[in-house]
Structures are given as structure tokens and as C-alpha cells.
C-alpha positions as CSV (number, residue, x, y, z in Angstrom):
1,X,0.1,-0.3,0.1
2,X,0.9,3.5,-0.6
3,X,1.7,6.1,2.0
4,X,-0.9,9.0,2.0
5,X,-0.3,12.3,3.2
6,X,-2.7,15.1,4.5
7,X,-3.2,18.6,3.9
8,X,-2.5,20.6,7.3
9,X,-5.8,21.7,8.0
10,X,-5.4,20.6,11.6
11,X,-2.5,20.3,13.8
12,X,-2.4,16.7,13.7
13,X,-3.4,16.4,10.3
14,X,0.2,18.1,9.5
15,X,2.1,14.9,10.9
16,X,-0.4,12.1,9.6
17,X,0.6,9.3,7.2
18,X,-1.3,6.3,6.7
19,X,-2.0,3.5,4.4
20,X,-3.5,4.3,1.6
21,X,-6.9,2.1,1.3
22,X,-8.9,3.3,-0.8
23,X,-9.4,0.8,-3.8
24,X,-7.2,-1.6,-2.0
25,X,-9.5,-3.0,1.0
26,X,-12.8,-4.3,0.5
27,X,-15.4,-2.3,2.4
28,X,-17.2,-5.0,4.1
29,X,-18.4,-6.1,7.3
30,X,-15.9,-9.3,8.4
31,X,-17.3,-12.4,7.9
32,X,-19.4,-13.4,10.9
33,X,-18.8,-17.2,10.9
34,X,-15.0,-16.6,10.9
35,X,-14.8,-14.0,13.8
36,X,-14.9,-14.2,17.8
37,X,-15.0,-12.2,20.5
38,X,-12.6,-11.8,23.3
39,X,-11.9,-9.7,25.8
40,X,-9.1,-7.3,27.3
41,X,-6.7,-7.8,30.2
42,X,-5.5,-4.0,30.1
43,X,-2.3,-5.3,30.9
44,X,-3.2,-7.2,34.1
45,X,-2.9,-10.6,35.0
46,X,-5.5,-12.7,37.5
47,X,-4.5,-11.4,40.7
48,X,-5.3,-7.8,39.4
49,X,-1.7,-6.5,39.0
50,X,-0.1,-4.8,36.4
51,X,2.3,-7.4,34.6
52,X,2.5,-5.7,31.0
53,X,2.5,-1.7,31.2
54,X,1.0,1.1,28.4
55,X,-1.9,-1.4,27.8
56,X,-5.7,-0.6,28.3
57,X,-8.6,1.1,26.5
58,X,-8.9,1.0,22.5
59,X,-12.0,0.4,20.2
60,X,-13.8,-2.7,20.8
61,X,-12.5,-5.7,18.3
62,X,-13.3,-8.9,17.0
63,X,-11.0,-11.7,16.4
64,X,-10.5,-13.3,12.7
65,X,-10.0,-16.8,12.7
66,X,-6.9,-17.1,10.4
67,X,-6.2,-20.3,8.4
68,X,-2.8,-20.9,9.1
69,X,-2.9,-25.0,8.3
70,X,-3.8,-25.0,4.7
71,X,-4.9,-28.4,4.9
72,X,-7.8,-28.2,2.6
73,X,-5.6,-30.0,0.1
74,X,-5.9,-29.9,-4.1
75,X,-8.9,-27.5,-4.1
76,X,-8.9,-24.4,-5.7
77,X,-10.1,-21.0,-4.0
78,X,-10.8,-17.7,-5.2
79,X,-10.0,-14.4,-3.3
80,X,-13.2,-12.2,-2.7
81,X,-12.2,-10.2,-0.6
82,X,-9.2,-8.1,0.9
83,X,-9.9,-6.8,4.5
84,X,-8.3,-5.2,7.3
85,X,-7.5,-6.7,10.3
86,X,-7.0,-4.6,13.8
87,X,-5.1,-7.5,15.7
88,X,-2.1,-7.9,13.5
89,X,-0.4,-5.6,11.1
90,X,-0.9,-7.7,7.6
91,X,-4.1,-7.2,5.9
92,X,-6.1,-10.6,5.4
93,X,-7.5,-12.5,2.3
94,X,-11.0,-14.1,2.3
95,X,-11.2,-17.0,0.2
96,X,-14.1,-19.1,-0.7
97,X,-13.6,-22.8,-1.9
98,X,-15.6,-24.7,-4.8
99,X,-17.1,-26.5,-2.3
100,X,-18.7,-23.3,-0.8
101,X,-16.3,-22.9,2.7
102,X,-15.0,-19.8,3.4
103,X,-11.6,-19.2,5.5
104,X,-9.1,-16.3,6.1
105,X,-5.4,-16.2,5.2
106,X,-2.7,-13.5,5.1
107,X,-2.8,-11.6,2.0
108,X,0.5,-12.0,0.4
109,X,1.7,-9.2,-1.8
110,X,0.5,-9.2,-5.2
111,X,-2.6,-11.2,-4.3
112,X,-5.6,-9.5,-5.6
113,X,-9.7,-9.7,-5.5
114,X,-10.8,-13.1,-7.9
115,X,-7.1,-14.4,-8.1
116,X,-7.5,-18.1,-7.4
117,X,-5.1,-20.3,-5.0
118,X,-4.9,-23.6,-3.9
119,X,-2.6,-26.0,-1.7
120,X,-1.1,-29.1,-2.4
121,X,1.7,-31.7,-1.8
122,X,2.5,-31.8,-5.6
123,X,3.6,-29.3,-8.1
124,X,4.3,-28.4,-11.7
125,X,6.4,-25.6,-12.6
126,X,4.0,-22.9,-13.6
127,X,2.0,-23.9,-10.2
128,X,4.6,-22.0,-8.1
129,X,2.8,-18.6,-7.9
130,X,1.6,-16.0,-5.4
131,X,-0.8,-17.3,-2.6
132,X,0.2,-21.2,-3.2
133,X,1.2,-23.6,-0.2
134,X,3.3,-26.5,-0.6
135,X,6.1,-28.5,1.6
136,X,9.5,-27.6,1.4
137,X,10.6,-30.6,0.2
138,X,9.2,-29.6,-3.1
139,X,9.8,-25.8,-3.3
140,X,13.0,-24.7,-5.5
141,X,15.6,-23.1,-4.0
142,X,15.9,-19.2,-4.1
143,X,11.9,-18.7,-3.3
144,X,10.4,-16.0,-1.6
145,X,8.0,-17.5,1.3
146,X,6.0,-16.7,4.1
147,X,3.3,-18.4,6.8
148,X,6.3,-21.2,7.3
149,X,5.7,-24.2,9.8
150,X,8.5,-25.3,12.4
151,X,6.7,-28.7,13.1
152,X,4.9,-30.6,10.4
153,X,1.2,-29.9,11.0
154,X,1.4,-27.2,13.8
155,X,0.8,-24.4,11.5
156,X,2.8,-21.6,10.5
157,X,4.7,-19.6,13.0
158,X,7.5,-18.0,10.8
159,X,7.2,-14.7,8.8
160,X,3.6,-13.9,9.5
161,X,3.6,-10.0,9.8
162,X,3.3,-7.1,7.2
163,X,6.0,-7.4,4.6
164,X,8.0,-10.4,6.3
165,X,9.6,-12.5,4.1
166,X,12.1,-16.0,4.1
167,X,14.4,-17.3,1.3
168,X,14.7,-21.1,0.8
169,X,18.4,-21.3,0.7
170,X,18.8,-25.3,0.1
171,X,17.4,-29.0,0.7
172,X,19.5,-31.6,1.7
173,X,18.5,-34.9,3.4
174,X,14.5,-33.6,4.7
175,X,16.5,-30.5,6.1
176,X,15.7,-27.0,4.7
177,X,17.7,-24.1,5.1
178,X,15.8,-21.2,5.4
179,X,17.4,-17.7,5.6
180,X,15.5,-15.2,7.6
181,X,15.2,-11.3,7.4
182,X,17.9,-10.8,10.2
183,X,19.9,-13.1,7.7
184,X,19.7,-16.0,10.3
185,X,19.9,-19.4,8.4
186,X,17.5,-21.7,10.4
187,X,17.4,-25.2,9.7
188,X,13.8,-27.1,10.1
189,X,12.2,-30.0,8.3
190,X,11.3,-30.5,4.8
191,X,8.0,-31.6,5.1
192,X,6.3,-28.3,6.6
193,X,4.5,-26.2,4.2
194,X,5.4,-22.7,3.4
195,X,3.1,-20.0,1.3
196,X,5.2,-18.6,-1.6
197,X,5.6,-14.8,-1.8
198,X,6.0,-12.0,0.9
199,X,3.4,-10.7,3.4
200,X,1.5,-7.8,1.7
201,X,1.1,-4.3,3.7
202,X,4.8,-3.8,3.3
203,X,4.0,0.3,4.2
204,X,2.4,-0.7,7.5
205,X,5.9,0.6,9.6
206,X,6.1,3.7,7.6
207,X,3.2,5.2,8.8
208,X,2.6,8.5,11.4
209,X,0.0,8.4,13.6
210,X,0.0,12.2,14.0
211,X,-1.4,12.5,17.6
212,X,-1.7,11.0,20.7
213,X,-5.8,9.9,20.5
214,X,-4.7,7.6,17.4
215,X,-2.6,5.4,20.1
216,X,-5.2,5.3,22.2
217,X,-7.5,3.9,19.9
218,X,-5.0,1.1,19.4
219,X,-5.4,0.6,22.9
220,X,-1.9,1.8,23.8
221,X,-1.6,3.8,26.8
222,X,1.1,6.5,27.2
223,X,5.0,6.2,28.1
224,X,6.4,8.1,31.1
225,X,9.8,8.7,31.8
226,X,11.6,7.2,34.7
227,X,13.1,10.4,35.9
228,X,9.7,12.2,35.7
229,X,8.0,9.3,38.5
230,X,8.2,9.5,42.1
231,X,10.5,6.8,43.1
232,X,7.6,4.7,44.5
233,X,5.9,4.7,41.0
234,X,9.2,3.5,39.1
235,X,8.3,-0.3,38.4
236,X,11.8,-1.3,38.8
237,X,12.4,0.7,42.2
238,X,9.1,0.1,43.6
239,X,10.3,-3.7,42.8
240,X,13.5,-3.7,43.9
241,X,12.6,-1.8,47.5
242,X,9.4,-4.5,48.1
243,X,11.9,-7.2,47.5
244,X,14.3,-5.5,50.0
245,X,11.4,-5.1,52.8
246,X,10.1,-9.2,51.9
247,X,13.5,-10.5,52.3
248,X,14.3,-8.4,55.3
249,X,11.4,-9.6,57.2
250,X,12.1,-13.1,56.2
251,X,15.4,-13.5,57.2
252,X,14.8,-12.6,60.5
253,X,12.3,-15.3,60.9
254,X,13.9,-18.2,58.5
255,X,14.7,-21.2,60.6
256,X,16.4,-22.7,57.4
257,X,19.8,-23.1,56.1
258,X,20.6,-19.4,57.7
259,X,21.3,-19.5,61.1
260,X,18.5,-17.3,63.6
261,X,18.6,-13.9,63.3
262,X,18.0,-10.8,65.1
263,X,15.0,-9.3,63.8
264,X,16.2,-5.6,65.5
265,X,19.5,-5.9,63.0
266,X,17.8,-6.5,59.7
267,X,18.9,-3.3,58.5
268,X,22.3,-3.8,59.4
269,X,24.5,-6.1,59.8
270,X,23.3,-10.0,59.9
271,X,24.6,-11.5,63.2
272,X,23.9,-14.8,64.5
273,X,22.1,-14.5,68.1
274,X,21.9,-18.2,69.3
275,X,24.9,-20.2,70.7
276,X,24.6,-24.1,69.7
277,X,24.0,-26.7,72.3
278,X,26.1,-29.7,70.5
279,X,28.0,-31.9,72.5
280,X,31.1,-31.5,70.2
281,X,30.9,-27.8,71.3
282,X,30.5,-28.5,74.7
283,X,33.3,-31.1,74.9
284,X,35.8,-28.4,72.9
285,X,34.8,-26.2,75.7
286,X,36.1,-28.6,78.2
287,X,39.5,-29.3,76.5
288,X,40.1,-25.1,76.4
289,X,39.6,-25.2,80.3
290,X,42.0,-27.9,81.0
291,X,45.5,-25.6,81.4
292,X,47.2,-29.1,80.0
293,X,45.2,-30.3,76.7
294,X,48.4,-32.2,75.3
295,X,49.7,-33.7,78.6
296,X,46.3,-35.2,80.3
297,X,48.2,-36.8,82.7
298,X,49.1,-33.7,84.5
299,X,45.5,-32.4,84.6
300,X,44.2,-31.5,88.3
301,X,43.0,-34.6,89.9
302,X,38.9,-34.3,90.7
303,X,37.1,-37.4,92.0
304,X,33.7,-37.9,89.6
305,X,31.6,-40.5,90.0
306,X,30.3,-40.8,86.4
307,X,31.5,-41.8,82.9
308,X,29.8,-40.9,79.9
309,X,31.5,-37.5,79.0
310,X,28.6,-35.2,77.6
311,X,28.7,-31.9,78.9
312,X,25.0,-30.0,78.4
313,X,23.8,-26.4,79.3
314,X,22.8,-27.2,82.6
315,X,26.3,-27.3,83.5
316,X,26.7,-23.4,82.6
317,X,23.9,-22.5,85.2
318,X,24.5,-25.1,88.4
319,X,21.9,-24.7,90.5
320,X,23.9,-26.8,93.4
321,X,26.6,-24.3,94.9
322,X,29.2,-27.2,95.7
323,X,29.2,-27.8,91.8
324,X,29.9,-24.5,90.9
325,X,33.5,-24.6,91.4
326,X,33.6,-27.7,89.5
327,X,31.5,-26.1,86.1
328,X,34.1,-23.1,86.1
329,X,36.7,-25.7,85.0
330,X,34.2,-27.4,82.8
331,X,34.6,-30.4,84.6
332,X,31.1,-31.2,85.1
333,X,29.8,-34.2,84.1
334,X,26.0,-35.5,83.9
335,X,25.6,-39.1,85.5
336,X,25.1,-42.4,83.6
337,X,23.9,-45.6,84.3
338,X,25.8,-47.3,81.6
339,X,29.5,-47.3,83.4
340,X,31.9,-49.4,82.8
341,X,34.8,-50.7,85.1
342,X,37.7,-48.9,82.9
343,X,35.9,-45.9,82.3
344,X,35.0,-44.9,85.6
345,X,38.9,-45.6,87.0
346,X,39.9,-44.0,84.1
347,X,38.1,-41.0,85.9
348,X,38.8,-41.5,89.3
349,X,42.2,-41.2,88.2
350,X,41.8,-37.4,86.9
351,X,42.1,-38.6,83.0
352,X,38.7,-37.1,82.7
353,X,40.1,-34.4,79.9
354,X,41.7,-36.8,77.9
355,X,38.1,-38.2,77.2
356,X,36.9,-35.0,76.6
357,X,39.4,-34.9,73.9
């Protein structure tokens, strides 16, 4: 389509450049059997939170069901209309098969009302015209294609926007090599189907809407610069602050892999606030209190009537005054009925520190 400019009768008309639709698009209502109604999300998810900004409003739309599979084979179809589709950048072509069935397809460049197209698994030399659909295996190399499948039978997924087109480079061992518009080479199954030609409405990206209101008609809300916002309104800063608060709150009450934290020190460095009451730590405390750790026979001899050396937190705060002097040296042990004569003799001979080591 050609770009149409307007005389500057209004401030908006001075900057408006749109596709010229006069004489190219059919002025008719969309086919009722091929349309569906669908609502709008406004950029919100199921919880009502904005997950995609700059969306909302816009004119009410009907969805046109487009045939991307082209699974009606060996039956000619005639183009009845070229219509505008508000849901995509490309235009649609309404085709009617000889059995009376009607379908929408993407209108390729050069397809006009009254032309005849078909889809098949076999073709001759003169069948490679715009709008016909074939498997990649029988299409000659260097052919411009659009609406290409990635998986056989799934439907077209590549080159569907306005002005898009691919080039078939080669076919080797049932693998077709396609050259993307970006220059990338992509390999797909040769049984995937493709349509001859390029997608029409190639001047879609040359339009100038001219005013903010036309942007709102399309359902696009304004974009505000971040430095013009308050920090609470900026999406990145707000998410960062909220995550910091959640992490700080969870770290103060979490009892998992991390050690317990003090909730009063959330803003500052996280420091452990509890002691471990394991037996190993208590036993090592006894060794540190021994003035002769490497010479247990020189340790002060104390008569203790117990055998199992398992110190506990109870020894740190003895209720019996008689045991207080022994607890300061870490020599208070817990009484156990399972006692052997060898262990009892070792304890009575003053070798308690050697057992603790």
C-alpha cells in the first residue's frame, strides 16, 4: 500500500501519514462465521496486578480466525475480499473454496480480488505463484516464502507480520535451510509447509499516527519517563524496594539453612544471636579450660563418680553451690547408669580431660 499524507488543516493532520486504503481494501463487514469475541486484560494478570505496562482502552475488536494450516488440499479457492485486521499488521484475504467453505488467510503481496489459489503436496513448474501453499521439499531454492511451519502440521509460525519474507536456501537430507530477514540461517523439516510470496502491507512501518489520540484508539497508553516519576511510581525501583523489605523480613524469622537472625538488626549486618548446644562444642569447651590439653596426666585430679562425658547447657548454670567450682573448669559431667569399670577408673585417676579430647 502507498503512504497517504494529509493537508495541514489541523495540527494533527500536519504530521499524519497513513496507509492508503481507498481501492485496495474491501469495504465490508467481516465474515460472521469466521469471527470470535475476546476481552481485554488491560495489562493485568489474574490477580489484577499490572504485568504489562502501557496497555488499556482502545476500540472494541473482533478476532478473525485465520487458517495457518492450509489443510484443504487439491481444491482451488478464489479470493473474494482483502480486509483490514485490527489484531495484526498484515491484511487478510477472504477465500472461498469450490465446496462453499470460506477461510481467512494472510494476504500476500500481489494477491488481488478474483485471483485463484490452492494448496497441494505436488506441483508443476507453473504452480509456484503467489498465494499457493506447498511443502518445502518440492519448492525450488531461492524462492521467497512466508507463513512457514516450524513443525509439520502445527501451522505457520514464521514470517507472518506485514512485509515479512524468507528465502529457501537449500534442501539436504530432508532438512530445509531458511534465510531469515535478519540473515540468520535456520534449519527446519522439509515436510513443513510454506506459502509462496511475501506478506503484503509492507509500508505498515512507515506510518505516522500524527496524534496521541490515535495511539489510544489502538489500546496503547502513554509512556512516562522514569526520571519524571516519584520513586514509588517507578516499576524497577518499587520492585527492588519491595523485594528488599520481604527479604529482610523473611531473614529475621527464617529457620532454614541460615542461622537464626535478630529482627532488630535487619537493616544492619546480620549476626547470629543464639549459641549452639551441641555436644562437640561443649566438649571442646572442656578442652579449652584444661590448662594442660596435650598432657592429660598433668591435669588436676578430681574424683568424679560418672563415666559418660557429655556436657550440657545445664552445667553452665548449676543450681548446686557445691558444683559451681567444678563447672567453672568445665569438669561437670552428667551421670549415666551405663558405666564400665575402665571408664570409672579413668575418671577417678584424673584423666577426664583426655576423654573429653
